[in-house]
N, C-alpha and C positions, 0 to 999 in steps of 0.2 A: 573552347576546351578541346582536349584531345579526343575524348569519346564522341563529341559532336562532329568533329572533323572525320573520324572513322566512319560514323554513321552516314555522313554526306557521301562518301565514296561508295559505301555499300548501297545506299538508296539510289544513286545515279546509275550504278552498274545494273542493279535489279530492274530499274525502270527501262533502261535501254534494251535489255535482253528479254524482258517479260513477253511470253507468247500468249498470255491470256487477256490481252487488251484488245477489245474489238475495234478500236479507233486507230491502231497502228500495227505495222508488221514488226516482228521482233528483229533486232539487229544481230549480226554475227559477232563473235568474239572480237575479230579484228576491227570491225566497224566501231564497236563499243569502246575498245581501248583507244582507238584513234580519236574519237569524239572526246573521251575523257582527257586525253593528252592536251587537247585544245583548251579544255576547261582548266587544266593545271596552268597552262601558259597564261590564261586570262585571270589567274589567281582566284578561281571559283572553288578549286579543290586544292588541298594541301599537297605540295610537291613531294615532300619526304614520305608522307604516308602513302601516296600513290606509288612511289618507288618501292616501298615495302610491300604493298599489295601485289605488285608485279613480281618482285624478287622471291617472295614467299610462295608464289603460285596459288594464291587465294582464288583468283579469277578462274583458274583451271579446275580446282576442286569443286567450285560452285557449278561450273559448266558440266562437269561429268555427272553431277547429281541432278541438276535442274533444267539444263538446256536441251533443246531438240538436237538430234544428230546433225541436222542441216545447219545449225548455228555454229557448230564447233569447226573452226577453220584454223589454218596455220597463222601464227603470230610471231613476228620477229621482235621479241621483247627488248632486245638490245637497241632497237630503234627509239625506244621510249625512256631509256635509262640515261 
């Protein structure tokens, strides 16, 4: 379903960027988006919803609220559209 595919994108993004996990270092925005783009290519994430996630700037809104300053880096979104 569409809600399940949206939640998959949100869950993966949160897991990659989470700074509160003692077993892993949090990824930067660019690392997270790159990893997720591979997941789209492998059909683990919905391509159209991932495109919407990027175009709407959802990743950036989340980053400004929840990520560490050190995680927020430059991303060339056009590379993934």
